[in-house]
C-alpha positions, 0 to 999 in steps of 0.5 A: 885631207891636207896633203903636203906642199910637195905633193901639191906640185904633181896636182897643180890644178887641184884647187889646194894647190892653187890656193897655195900659189895665190898666198904668194902671187898677188900681182902677176906682173909684180911676179913676172918682175921678180926673180921667181917669176922669171924662173917660174915663167922659163919653167912654163915654157918647158912645160909647153915645149915638153907638150909638144914632144911625140913622146913625153917622159916624167920623173919625179926630179922635174918637181924639184927645180922650183918651191912648191909654190912657184912650180905651181905658179909654172903650171899657171903661167904655161896656161897664160902663155898657151891662152896668148898664142891664140893656138887651139892645138897647143892648148890641147897638147898642154891639156893632155901633158898634164893629165898624163904628168898627173896620171904618171904620179897617181900611179905610185901615189899614197892610196889617200892622196890618189883618192882625194885627186879623185874625188876632187875631179868627181871620180870615185876610185874604189868603184868597179862601176860607174853610172852610165850619165858620168860614164858618157860624158868622159868618154866621147873622145876617148878613141879605143872602140872599147869605150863605147857604150855599146861595147860595155857592160851596163846593168841597173843605170851603171857601166862595168870597168875592167881593171886599170881603166879607172885610171885612164878615165881620171886622166881623161877627166883631168884632160877635159877639165884643163880643156874646158877651162881654156883659153884664159881671158889674159889682160892684152898688156900680159899677152904683150910682155909675154910675147918673146916666149909664146913666140919662141914656143910657136917656132918650136910647134912649127919645127915639131910640125916640120918633123912630124910632117915633113914635106907636103905631099899632096898625093899622101892627102886623105881622100875627104881633102882631095874631094875638096880640092877636086871640088875646089878645081871643077867650081863646085861652092864648098860649105862653111866647113868644107873651106875650114876642113881643107884650109885647117888641114893644109896649114897644120901639115905645113903650107903657107898662106900663100900656098893654100891660096893657090889651092883655092886659085884653081877655082874658076871664080877665085876671089883672092881678097876673100880668099886670103882673109877667110885662109888668113883668118883659120891660120891664126890671123884672127887670134886663133890657130885651129886644127882640123876636125876629126873624122867623125866631124867630118862624116856629121858634115858629109865631107867623109868621101871615097873611103879606102882601106886606110881610112878604117885604121885612123880617126882624123885626116892627119893620121891618115896623112902620117900613114901614107906617109910613112908607107909612101917613104917605105916604098922609096 
């Protein structure tokens, strides 16, 4: 099937879309120096910043600003930008943004194009069932309990799907594909050239984190994080995952590297040089900025302790922190 150039803008991850862009962008360095390249880079920055927004809005108008080949190039550049940033959270957010964007357009798409896009990512839109093997590969990161295999109707090796669920699975498939493709291997020279833009994106990310989490409130920390801090204070030897969990959590909620080091300084055997190296590395100094592990991961490593009623309502320590901070704010 041949898709119109204007339709390809909506689904830039398709092979056909990328082929269109490559026909007009032979050299990335030369493209960035051109007028269209500057416009595509600006649009790429906007894509990444839009991915940071808590609520995302999409419209047909957003696809009309550039020629199709350059709009698709902006998608490619957005992936380059987040790859250069080394921030895993940015990569995850861009992948989710692009998946939600494609899903928005697919809702009202021509049936033939909708079927082609789904087929291109390995999903049949006409089926009311899905092979178990394909299903279990798709749903591990879908939080709603209804996606768990034990809660599904399974017959003869296939999983029954309710009306509309195929749309959610298509969106998740796109997200997983994009996450698996990143970070891209970008030449150092390109990343250096894009540094002003990646710096702007990092500032927007930090501002968004500040707005999202606000002032750091240790009393709102989830039990698992509080337990790790208590373990440090009593001189317990934390596992590598324990150190990673507490450092990545504190960094994500906005604590400075110095502030995190001060937490570790509560330990009787505190080693400043060793601690600063580990904290800086996990906080992005090693080229990658990590996000804290989810609740299931914390349970896997034996770090989920002292669970309370609020733990039952969330699936991530950051969600617990937001929940408790909101509750305390309402209490005054």
